[in-house]
Structure formats: C-alpha cells, structure tokens
PyMOL Python script that loads the backbone (N, CA, C, O; Angstrom):
from pymol import cmd

cmd.read_pdbstr("""\
ATOM      1  N   ALA A   1     155.066 -67.015 136.228  1.00  0.00           N
ATOM      2  CA  ALA A   1     155.885 -68.382 135.867  1.00  0.00           C
ATOM      3  C   ALA A   1     154.886 -68.951 137.157  1.00  0.00           C
ATOM      4  O   ALA A   1     154.172 -69.911 136.867  1.00  0.00           O
ATOM      5  N   LEU A   2     154.805 -68.468 138.423  1.00  0.00           N
ATOM      6  CA  LEU A   2     153.885 -69.348 139.058  1.00  0.00           C
ATOM      7  C   LEU A   2     153.033 -68.209 140.196  1.00  0.00           C
ATOM      8  O   LEU A   2     153.632 -67.199 140.566  1.00  0.00           O
ATOM      9  N   ARG A   3     151.618 -68.496 140.678  1.00  0.00           N
ATOM     10  CA  ARG A   3     151.046 -67.871 141.354  1.00  0.00           C
ATOM     11  C   ARG A   3     150.525 -68.648 142.021  1.00  0.00           C
ATOM     12  O   ARG A   3     150.031 -69.655 141.514  1.00  0.00           O
ATOM     13  N   TYR A   4     150.464 -68.350 143.728  1.00  0.00           N
ATOM     14  CA  TYR A   4     149.935 -68.887 144.870  1.00  0.00           C
ATOM     15  C   TYR A   4     149.632 -68.184 145.581  1.00  0.00           C
ATOM     16  O   TYR A   4     150.398 -67.262 145.858  1.00  0.00           O
ATOM     17  N   ASN A   5     148.364 -68.297 146.209  1.00  0.00           N
ATOM     18  CA  ASN A   5     147.849 -67.354 147.520  1.00  0.00           C
ATOM     19  C   ASN A   5     148.163 -66.027 147.312  1.00  0.00           C
ATOM     20  O   ASN A   5     148.888 -65.518 148.167  1.00  0.00           O
ATOM     21  N   GLY A   6     147.713 -65.179 146.173  1.00  0.00           N
ATOM     22  CA  GLY A   6     148.046 -64.054 146.021  1.00  0.00           C
ATOM     23  C   GLY A   6     149.451 -63.827 145.824  1.00  0.00           C
ATOM     24  O   GLY A   6     149.674 -62.617 145.834  1.00  0.00           O
ATOM     25  N   ILE A   7     150.344 -64.423 145.674  1.00  0.00           N
ATOM     26  CA  ILE A   7     151.760 -64.276 145.767  1.00  0.00           C
ATOM     27  C   ILE A   7     152.039 -64.825 144.112  1.00  0.00           C
ATOM     28  O   ILE A   7     151.339 -65.708 143.617  1.00  0.00           O
ATOM     29  N   SER A   8     153.253 -64.101 143.306  1.00  0.00           N
ATOM     30  CA  SER A   8     153.335 -64.450 141.933  1.00  0.00           C
ATOM     31  C   SER A   8     154.782 -64.280 141.526  1.00  0.00           C
ATOM     32  O   SER A   8     155.435 -63.250 141.359  1.00  0.00           O
ATOM     33  N   TRP A   9     154.998 -65.104 141.450  1.00  0.00           N
ATOM     34  CA  TRP A   9     157.190 -65.315 140.958  1.00  0.00           C
ATOM     35  C   TRP A   9     156.983 -65.414 139.328  1.00  0.00           C
ATOM     36  O   TRP A   9     156.230 -66.234 138.804  1.00  0.00           O
ATOM     37  N   SER A  10     157.791 -64.423 138.592  1.00  0.00           N
ATOM     38  CA  SER A  10     158.436 -64.337 137.543  1.00  0.00           C
ATOM     39  C   SER A  10     159.435 -65.573 137.420  1.00  0.00           C
ATOM     40  O   SER A  10     160.022 -66.192 138.308  1.00  0.00           O
ATOM     41  N   TYR A  11     159.443 -65.744 135.941  1.00  0.00           N
ATOM     42  CA  TYR A  11     160.342 -66.939 135.793  1.00  0.00           C
ATOM     43  C   TYR A  11     161.893 -66.662 136.092  1.00  0.00           C
ATOM     44  O   TYR A  11     162.646 -67.624 136.249  1.00  0.00           O
ATOM     45  N   LYS A  12     162.312 -65.506 136.161  1.00  0.00           N
ATOM     46  CA  LYS A  12     163.246 -65.087 136.742  1.00  0.00           C
ATOM     47  C   LYS A  12     163.786 -65.417 138.210  1.00  0.00           C
ATOM     48  O   LYS A  12     164.910 -65.841 138.480  1.00  0.00           O
ATOM     49  N   LYS A  13     162.745 -65.131 139.103  1.00  0.00           N
ATOM     50  CA  LYS A  13     162.667 -65.376 140.150  1.00  0.00           C
ATOM     51  C   LYS A  13     162.722 -67.030 140.511  1.00  0.00           C
ATOM     52  O   LYS A  13     163.536 -67.632 141.211  1.00  0.00           O
ATOM     53  N   LEU A  14     161.827 -67.414 139.942  1.00  0.00           N
ATOM     54  CA  LEU A  14     161.749 -68.838 140.068  1.00  0.00           C
ATOM     55  C   LEU A  14     163.167 -69.647 139.659  1.00  0.00           C
ATOM     56  O   LEU A  14     163.637 -70.459 140.456  1.00  0.00           O
ATOM     57  N   ASN A  15     163.729 -69.414 138.543  1.00  0.00           N
ATOM     58  CA  ASN A  15     165.133 -69.903 138.476  1.00  0.00           C
ATOM     59  C   ASN A  15     166.127 -69.449 139.105  1.00  0.00           C
ATOM     60  O   ASN A  15     167.170 -70.099 139.178  1.00  0.00           O
ATOM     61  N   GLN A  16     165.963 -68.104 139.740  1.00  0.00           N
ATOM     62  CA  GLN A  16     167.036 -68.171 140.786  1.00  0.00           C
ATOM     63  C   GLN A  16     167.019 -68.792 142.182  1.00  0.00           C
ATOM     64  O   GLN A  16     167.985 -69.005 142.914  1.00  0.00           O
ATOM     65  N   ARG A  17     165.865 -69.012 142.380  1.00  0.00           N
ATOM     66  CA  ARG A  17     165.390 -69.449 143.584  1.00  0.00           C
ATOM     67  C   ARG A  17     165.782 -71.382 143.291  1.00  0.00           C
ATOM     68  O   ARG A  17     166.136 -72.070 144.248  1.00  0.00           O
ATOM     69  N   ALA A  18     165.652 -71.924 142.021  1.00  0.00           N
ATOM     70  CA  ALA A  18     165.862 -73.271 141.608  1.00  0.00           C
ATOM     71  C   ALA A  18     167.495 -73.500 141.854  1.00  0.00           C
ATOM     72  O   ALA A  18     167.990 -74.494 142.386  1.00  0.00           O
ATOM     73  N   ASN A  19     168.156 -72.433 141.381  1.00  0.00           N
ATOM     74  CA  ASN A  19     169.777 -72.115 141.239  1.00  0.00           C
ATOM     75  C   ASN A  19     169.964 -72.276 142.466  1.00  0.00           C
ATOM     76  O   ASN A  19     170.626 -73.263 142.786  1.00  0.00           O
ATOM     77  N   GLN A  20     169.560 -71.561 143.317  1.00  0.00           N
ATOM     78  CA  GLN A  20     170.165 -71.384 145.087  1.00  0.00           C
ATOM     79  C   GLN A  20     170.018 -72.685 145.463  1.00  0.00           C
ATOM     80  O   GLN A  20     171.016 -73.199 145.968  1.00  0.00           O
ATOM     81  N   ILE A  21     168.759 -73.548 145.321  1.00  0.00           N
ATOM     82  CA  ILE A  21     168.568 -74.788 146.092  1.00  0.00           C
ATOM     83  C   ILE A  21     169.103 -75.717 145.254  1.00  0.00           C
ATOM     84  O   ILE A  21     169.035 -76.856 145.715  1.00  0.00           O
ATOM     85  N   ALA A  22     169.783 -75.597 143.818  1.00  0.00           N
ATOM     86  CA  ALA A  22     170.684 -76.257 143.308  1.00  0.00           C
ATOM     87  C   ALA A  22     172.162 -76.578 143.550  1.00  0.00           C
ATOM     88  O   ALA A  22     172.880 -77.577 143.501  1.00  0.00           O
ATOM     89  N   HIS A  23     172.281 -75.377 143.811  1.00  0.00           N
ATOM     90  CA  HIS A  23     173.801 -74.972 144.498  1.00  0.00           C
ATOM     91  C   HIS A  23     173.789 -75.567 146.122  1.00  0.00           C
ATOM     92  O   HIS A  23     174.779 -76.123 146.598  1.00  0.00           O
ATOM     93  N   ALA A  24     172.881 -75.420 146.668  1.00  0.00           N
ATOM     94  CA  ALA A  24     172.906 -75.690 148.227  1.00  0.00           C
ATOM     95  C   ALA A  24     173.102 -77.329 148.146  1.00  0.00           C
ATOM     96  O   ALA A  24     174.068 -77.786 148.756  1.00  0.00           O
ATOM     97  N   LEU A  25     172.408 -78.064 147.568  1.00  0.00           N
ATOM     98  CA  LEU A  25     172.146 -79.557 147.269  1.00  0.00           C
ATOM     99  C   LEU A  25     173.380 -80.326 146.739  1.00  0.00           C
ATOM    100  O   LEU A  25     173.683 -81.410 147.238  1.00  0.00           O
ATOM    101  N   ARG A  26     174.155 -79.727 145.647  1.00  0.00           N
ATOM    102  CA  ARG A  26     175.204 -79.626 145.274  1.00  0.00           C
ATOM    103  C   ARG A  26     176.471 -79.892 146.492  1.00  0.00           C
ATOM    104  O   ARG A  26     177.250 -80.845 146.498  1.00  0.00           O
ATOM    105  N   GLU A  27     176.416 -78.756 147.498  1.00  0.00           N
ATOM    106  CA  GLU A  27     177.167 -78.775 148.338  1.00  0.00           C
ATOM    107  C   GLU A  27     176.894 -79.671 149.195  1.00  0.00           C
ATOM    108  O   GLU A  27     177.889 -79.834 149.901  1.00  0.00           O
ATOM    109  N   LYS A  28     175.849 -80.502 149.574  1.00  0.00           N
ATOM    110  CA  LYS A  28     175.619 -81.350 150.343  1.00  0.00           C
ATOM    111  C   LYS A  28     175.817 -82.742 149.722  1.00  0.00           C
ATOM    112  O   LYS A  28     175.816 -83.846 150.266  1.00  0.00           O
ATOM    113  N   GLY A  29     175.964 -82.441 148.611  1.00  0.00           N
ATOM    114  CA  GLY A  29     176.299 -83.933 147.673  1.00  0.00           C
ATOM    115  C   GLY A  29     175.305 -84.539 147.059  1.00  0.00           C
ATOM    116  O   GLY A  29     175.199 -85.763 146.979  1.00  0.00           O
ATOM    117  N   ALA A  30     174.408 -83.606 146.524  1.00  0.00           N
ATOM    118  CA  ALA A  30     173.394 -84.403 145.600  1.00  0.00           C
ATOM    119  C   ALA A  30     174.164 -84.575 144.143  1.00  0.00           C
ATOM    120  O   ALA A  30     174.780 -83.596 143.720  1.00  0.00           O
ATOM    121  N   ARG A  31     174.147 -85.586 143.502  1.00  0.00           N
ATOM    122  CA  ARG A  31     174.634 -85.768 142.446  1.00  0.00           C
ATOM    123  C   ARG A  31     173.596 -86.871 141.839  1.00  0.00           C
ATOM    124  O   ARG A  31     172.655 -87.483 142.343  1.00  0.00           O
ATOM    125  N   PRO A  32     174.290 -86.854 140.289  1.00  0.00           N
ATOM    126  CA  PRO A  32     173.240 -87.863 139.311  1.00  0.00           C
ATOM    127  C   PRO A  32     173.136 -89.158 139.859  1.00  0.00           C
ATOM    128  O   PRO A  32     174.004 -89.437 140.686  1.00  0.00           O
ATOM    129  N   ASP A  33     172.358 -89.952 139.625  1.00  0.00           N
ATOM    130  CA  ASP A  33     171.953 -91.224 140.312  1.00  0.00           C
ATOM    131  C   ASP A  33     171.878 -91.417 141.696  1.00  0.00           C
ATOM    132  O   ASP A  33     171.955 -92.470 142.329  1.00  0.00           O
ATOM    133  N   GLN A  34     171.688 -90.056 142.161  1.00  0.00           N
ATOM    134  CA  GLN A  34     170.795 -90.079 143.773  1.00  0.00           C
ATOM    135  C   GLN A  34     169.412 -89.637 143.849  1.00  0.00           C
ATOM    136  O   GLN A  34     169.037 -88.709 143.134  1.00  0.00           O
ATOM    137  N   ILE A  35     168.739 -90.135 144.534  1.00  0.00           N
ATOM    138  CA  ILE A  35     167.488 -89.332 145.141  1.00  0.00           C
ATOM    139  C   ILE A  35     167.459 -88.392 146.091  1.00  0.00           C
ATOM    140  O   ILE A  35     168.279 -88.500 147.003  1.00  0.00           O
ATOM    141  N   THR A  36     166.910 -87.734 146.094  1.00  0.00           N
ATOM    142  CA  THR A  36     166.554 -86.826 147.199  1.00  0.00           C
ATOM    143  C   THR A  36     165.045 -86.598 147.512  1.00  0.00           C
ATOM    144  O   THR A  36     164.169 -86.181 146.754  1.00  0.00           O
ATOM    145  N   ALA A  37     164.964 -86.967 148.787  1.00  0.00           N
ATOM    146  CA  ALA A  37     163.661 -86.727 149.356  1.00  0.00           C
ATOM    147  C   ALA A  37     162.905 -85.455 149.332  1.00  0.00           C
ATOM    148  O   ALA A  37     163.612 -84.474 149.563  1.00  0.00           O
ATOM    149  N   VAL A  38     161.459 -85.176 149.079  1.00  0.00           N
ATOM    150  CA  VAL A  38     161.040 -83.982 149.392  1.00  0.00           C
ATOM    151  C   VAL A  38     159.916 -84.014 150.174  1.00  0.00           C
ATOM    152  O   VAL A  38     158.944 -84.587 149.681  1.00  0.00           O
ATOM    153  N   MET A  39     159.779 -83.450 151.487  1.00  0.00           N
ATOM    154  CA  MET A  39     158.110 -83.594 151.980  1.00  0.00           C
ATOM    155  C   MET A  39     158.465 -82.327 152.599  1.00  0.00           C
ATOM    156  O   MET A  39     159.307 -82.173 153.484  1.00  0.00           O
ATOM    157  N   LEU A  40     157.579 -81.224 151.922  1.00  0.00           N
ATOM    158  CA  LEU A  40     157.115 -80.487 151.605  1.00  0.00           C
ATOM    159  C   LEU A  40     155.513 -80.204 151.140  1.00  0.00           C
ATOM    160  O   LEU A  40     154.836 -80.704 150.242  1.00  0.00           O
ATOM    161  N   ARG A  41     155.142 -78.916 152.411  1.00  0.00           N
ATOM    162  CA  ARG A  41     153.561 -78.561 151.683  1.00  0.00           C
ATOM    163  C   ARG A  41     153.424 -77.884 150.465  1.00  0.00           C
ATOM    164  O   ARG A  41     154.200 -76.979 150.158  1.00  0.00           O
ATOM    165  N   ARG A  42     152.552 -78.225 149.784  1.00  0.00           N
ATOM    166  CA  ARG A  42     152.417 -77.239 148.499  1.00  0.00           C
ATOM    167  C   ARG A  42     152.486 -75.713 148.440  1.00  0.00           C
ATOM    168  O   ARG A  42     151.609 -75.000 148.928  1.00  0.00           O
ATOM    169  N   SER A  43     153.326 -75.353 147.958  1.00  0.00           N
ATOM    170  CA  SER A  43     153.658 -74.084 147.571  1.00  0.00           C
ATOM    171  C   SER A  43     154.469 -73.883 146.496  1.00  0.00           C
ATOM    172  O   SER A  43     154.715 -74.725 145.632  1.00  0.00           O
ATOM    173  N   MET A  44     155.032 -72.374 146.564  1.00  0.00           N
ATOM    174  CA  MET A  44     155.937 -71.983 145.223  1.00  0.00           C
ATOM    175  C   MET A  44     157.417 -72.423 145.549  1.00  0.00           C
ATOM    176  O   MET A  44     158.282 -72.390 144.674  1.00  0.00           O
ATOM    177  N   ASN A  45     157.662 -72.813 146.766  1.00  0.00           N
ATOM    178  CA  ASN A  45     158.983 -73.581 147.100  1.00  0.00           C
ATOM    179  C   ASN A  45     159.226 -74.700 146.462  1.00  0.00           C
ATOM    180  O   ASN A  45     160.140 -74.900 145.661  1.00  0.00           O
ATOM    181  N   THR A  46     158.118 -75.699 146.938  1.00  0.00           N
ATOM    182  CA  THR A  46     158.116 -76.808 146.399  1.00  0.00           C
ATOM    183  C   THR A  46     158.314 -76.900 144.807  1.00  0.00           C
ATOM    184  O   THR A  46     159.095 -77.695 144.284  1.00  0.00           O
ATOM    185  N   VAL A  47     157.607 -76.100 144.186  1.00  0.00           N
ATOM    186  CA  VAL A  47     158.006 -75.831 142.809  1.00  0.00           C
ATOM    187  C   VAL A  47     159.674 -75.788 142.461  1.00  0.00           C
ATOM    188  O   VAL A  47     160.245 -76.421 141.572  1.00  0.00           O
ATOM    189  N   ALA A  48     160.191 -74.973 143.305  1.00  0.00           N
ATOM    190  CA  ALA A  48     161.242 -74.275 143.159  1.00  0.00           C
ATOM    191  C   ALA A  48     162.422 -75.411 143.690  1.00  0.00           C
ATOM    192  O   ALA A  48     163.502 -75.664 143.155  1.00  0.00           O
ATOM    193  N   ALA A  49     161.858 -75.968 144.864  1.00  0.00           N
ATOM    194  CA  ALA A  49     162.815 -77.449 145.144  1.00  0.00           C
ATOM    195  C   ALA A  49     163.006 -78.527 144.375  1.00  0.00           C
ATOM    196  O   ALA A  49     164.058 -79.166 144.339  1.00  0.00           O
ATOM    197  N   LEU A  50     161.556 -78.875 143.450  1.00  0.00           N
ATOM    198  CA  LEU A  50     161.805 -79.951 142.579  1.00  0.00           C
ATOM    199  C   LEU A  50     162.640 -79.382 141.420  1.00  0.00           C
ATOM    200  O   LEU A  50     163.324 -80.155 140.750  1.00  0.00           O
ATOM    201  N   LEU A  51     162.616 -78.128 141.167  1.00  0.00           N
ATOM    202  CA  LEU A  51     163.619 -77.678 139.550  1.00  0.00           C
ATOM    203  C   LEU A  51     165.095 -77.795 140.259  1.00  0.00           C
ATOM    204  O   LEU A  51     166.078 -78.331 139.748  1.00  0.00           O
ATOM    205  N   GLY A  52     165.031 -77.193 141.513  1.00  0.00           N
ATOM    206  CA  GLY A  52     166.452 -77.238 142.079  1.00  0.00           C
ATOM    207  C   GLY A  52     167.234 -78.532 142.234  1.00  0.00           C
ATOM    208  O   GLY A  52     168.445 -78.710 142.095  1.00  0.00           O
ATOM    209  N   ILE A  53     166.126 -79.532 142.602  1.00  0.00           N
ATOM    210  CA  ILE A  53     166.727 -81.084 142.296  1.00  0.00           C
ATOM    211  C   ILE A  53     167.061 -81.626 141.367  1.00  0.00           C
ATOM    212  O   ILE A  53     167.992 -82.430 141.413  1.00  0.00           O
ATOM    213  N   TRP A  54     166.305 -81.311 140.083  1.00  0.00           N
ATOM    214  CA  TRP A  54     166.688 -81.620 138.752  1.00  0.00           C
ATOM    215  C   TRP A  54     167.774 -80.792 138.178  1.00  0.00           C
ATOM    216  O   TRP A  54     168.330 -81.089 137.121  1.00  0.00           O
ATOM    217  N   LYS A  55     168.013 -79.949 138.750  1.00  0.00           N
ATOM    218  CA  LYS A  55     169.213 -79.070 138.200  1.00  0.00           C
ATOM    219  C   LYS A  55     170.675 -79.587 138.993  1.00  0.00           C
ATOM    220  O   LYS A  55     171.816 -79.643 138.533  1.00  0.00           O
ATOM    221  N   SER A  56     170.198 -79.915 140.272  1.00  0.00           N
ATOM    222  CA  SER A  56     171.640 -80.936 140.916  1.00  0.00           C
ATOM    223  C   SER A  56     171.945 -82.148 140.176  1.00  0.00           C
ATOM    224  O   SER A  56     172.952 -82.828 140.370  1.00  0.00           O
ATOM    225  N   GLY A  57     171.111 -82.376 139.389  1.00  0.00           N
ATOM    226  CA  GLY A  57     171.524 -83.750 138.754  1.00  0.00           C
ATOM    227  C   GLY A  57     170.967 -84.973 139.313  1.00  0.00           C
ATOM    228  O   GLY A  57     171.267 -86.062 138.821  1.00  0.00           O
ATOM    229  N   SER A  58     170.151 -84.869 140.338  1.00  0.00           N
ATOM    230  CA  SER A  58     169.586 -86.044 141.089  1.00  0.00           C
ATOM    231  C   SER A  58     168.108 -86.225 140.773  1.00  0.00           C
ATOM    232  O   SER A  58     167.707 -85.587 139.799  1.00  0.00           O
ATOM    233  N   ALA A  59     167.298 -86.920 141.369  1.00  0.00           N
ATOM    234  CA  ALA A  59     166.146 -87.285 140.970  1.00  0.00           C
ATOM    235  C   ALA A  59     165.270 -86.976 142.194  1.00  0.00           C
ATOM    236  O   ALA A  59     165.742 -87.060 143.328  1.00  0.00           O
ATOM    237  N   TYR A  60     164.110 -86.651 141.989  1.00  0.00           N
ATOM    238  CA  TYR A  60     163.237 -86.284 143.721  1.00  0.00           C
ATOM    239  C   TYR A  60     162.398 -87.664 143.825  1.00  0.00           C
ATOM    240  O   TYR A  60     162.125 -88.413 142.887  1.00  0.00           O
ATOM    241  N   MET A  61     162.023 -87.836 145.308  1.00  0.00           N
ATOM    242  CA  MET A  61     161.337 -88.647 145.546  1.00  0.00           C
ATOM    243  C   MET A  61     160.124 -87.992 146.431  1.00  0.00           C
ATOM    244  O   MET A  61     160.348 -87.869 147.635  1.00  0.00           O
ATOM    245  N   PRO A  62     159.065 -87.634 146.008  1.00  0.00           N
ATOM    246  CA  PRO A  62     158.194 -87.118 147.196  1.00  0.00           C
ATOM    247  C   PRO A  62     157.489 -87.900 148.535  1.00  0.00           C
ATOM    248  O   PRO A  62     157.121 -89.064 148.373  1.00  0.00           O
ATOM    249  N   ILE A  63     157.366 -87.464 149.422  1.00  0.00           N
ATOM    250  CA  ILE A  63     156.973 -88.184 150.760  1.00  0.00           C
ATOM    251  C   ILE A  63     156.088 -87.305 151.313  1.00  0.00           C
ATOM    252  O   ILE A  63     156.281 -86.099 151.469  1.00  0.00           O
ATOM    253  N   ASP A  64     154.626 -88.242 151.755  1.00  0.00           N
ATOM    254  CA  ASP A  64     153.611 -87.413 152.030  1.00  0.00           C
ATOM    255  C   ASP A  64     153.813 -87.147 153.715  1.00  0.00           C
ATOM    256  O   ASP A  64     153.893 -88.136 154.443  1.00  0.00           O
ATOM    257  N   ALA A  65     153.875 -86.084 154.166  1.00  0.00           N
ATOM    258  CA  ALA A  65     153.897 -85.862 155.493  1.00  0.00           C
ATOM    259  C   ALA A  65     152.880 -86.610 156.415  1.00  0.00           C
ATOM    260  O   ALA A  65     153.117 -86.879 157.593  1.00  0.00           O
ATOM    261  N   GLU A  66     151.972 -86.851 155.897  1.00  0.00           N
ATOM    262  CA  GLU A  66     150.920 -87.687 156.710  1.00  0.00           C
ATOM    263  C   GLU A  66     151.125 -89.098 156.433  1.00  0.00           C
ATOM    264  O   GLU A  66     150.159 -89.701 156.900  1.00  0.00           O
ATOM    265  N   PHE A  67     151.947 -89.900 155.883  1.00  0.00           N
ATOM    266  CA  PHE A  67     152.466 -91.140 156.024  1.00  0.00           C
ATOM    267  C   PHE A  67     152.722 -91.511 157.460  1.00  0.00           C
ATOM    268  O   PHE A  67     152.713 -90.583 158.269  1.00  0.00           O
ATOM    269  N   PRO A  68     152.933 -92.655 157.868  1.00  0.00           N
ATOM    270  CA  PRO A  68     152.927 -93.115 159.263  1.00  0.00           C
ATOM    271  C   PRO A  68     154.362 -93.148 159.405  1.00  0.00           C
ATOM    272  O   PRO A  68     154.994 -93.736 158.527  1.00  0.00           O
ATOM    273  N   PRO A  69     155.170 -92.451 160.657  1.00  0.00           N
ATOM    274  CA  PRO A  69     156.405 -92.616 160.673  1.00  0.00           C
ATOM    275  C   PRO A  69     157.178 -93.472 160.186  1.00  0.00           C
ATOM    276  O   PRO A  69     158.303 -93.119 159.829  1.00  0.00           O
ATOM    277  N   GLU A  70     156.724 -94.914 160.044  1.00  0.00           N
ATOM    278  CA  GLU A  70     157.610 -96.128 159.706  1.00  0.00           C
ATOM    279  C   GLU A  70     157.592 -96.163 158.434  1.00  0.00           C
ATOM    280  O   GLU A  70     158.583 -96.622 157.865  1.00  0.00           O
ATOM    281  N   ARG A  71     156.483 -95.695 157.669  1.00  0.00           N
ATOM    282  CA  ARG A  71     156.441 -95.607 156.285  1.00  0.00           C
ATOM    283  C   ARG A  71     157.931 -94.672 155.814  1.00  0.00           C
ATOM    284  O   ARG A  71     158.895 -94.970 155.108  1.00  0.00           O
ATOM    285  N   ILE A  72     157.577 -93.490 156.550  1.00  0.00           N
ATOM    286  CA  ILE A  72     158.552 -92.514 156.151  1.00  0.00           C
ATOM    287  C   ILE A  72     160.062 -93.212 156.518  1.00  0.00           C
ATOM    288  O   ILE A  72     160.770 -93.283 155.513  1.00  0.00           O
ATOM    289  N   SER A  73     160.546 -93.615 157.462  1.00  0.00           N
ATOM    290  CA  SER A  73     161.304 -94.366 157.557  1.00  0.00           C
ATOM    291  C   SER A  73     162.190 -95.135 156.745  1.00  0.00           C
ATOM    292  O   SER A  73     163.420 -95.110 156.715  1.00  0.00           O
ATOM    293  N   PHE A  74     161.228 -95.953 155.969  1.00  0.00           N
ATOM    294  CA  PHE A  74     161.278 -97.085 155.421  1.00  0.00           C
ATOM    295  C   PHE A  74     161.569 -96.334 154.133  1.00  0.00           C
ATOM    296  O   PHE A  74     162.489 -96.779 153.447  1.00  0.00           O
ATOM    297  N   LEU A  75     161.005 -95.404 153.764  1.00  0.00           N
ATOM    298  CA  LEU A  75     161.229 -94.848 152.154  1.00  0.00           C
ATOM    299  C   LEU A  75     162.767 -94.065 152.237  1.00  0.00           C
ATOM    300  O   LEU A  75     163.577 -94.072 151.310  1.00  0.00           O
ATOM    301  N   LEU A  76     162.901 -93.626 153.098  1.00  0.00           N
ATOM    302  CA  LEU A  76     164.279 -93.003 153.467  1.00  0.00           C
ATOM    303  C   LEU A  76     165.369 -94.156 153.463  1.00  0.00           C
ATOM    304  O   LEU A  76     166.543 -93.897 153.728  1.00  0.00           O
TER     305      LEU A  76
END
""", "prot")
cmd.dss("prot")
cmd.show_as("cartoon", "prot")
cmd.util.cbc("prot")
cmd.orient("prot")
C-alpha cells in the first residue's frame, strides 16, 4: 500500500494503523461535523492519520508547520 524511505506497509498494516488512530480520536471526542487539525511531516503515519480521521467520521484540516504561529493559532 505504501512505500517511503525504504519502508513498506501492506494494506493490512495501513488499515490497522488507521483503525488505531480512529479509535483514539473517537475516545478524544472526534465525531462527524467536526474538524481535526493535522500538523505532521510527510510520512506513512501522515497517510494513516488522514485515513484514521476519515474513519472517525470527522474531517481533516492540514496545517503547515512553517506557518507563522499567529496563523496556526487563527486556524485552530
């Protein structure tokens, strides 16, 4: 399913990781009609996080870590 920097994940591993993230987000209150902010560097975990957010029912909002702190605060 994924290959990055010489590491590969099968669809099964990606799905398992996304499910873990979805369950953790639901425990923290993620629900439909809510937005979950994402500020991660590109990696396989980023893909799993996006899938996990969708599986939790919420939407994602990517935030660039290079944004000025004021912009990040405004978005949040």
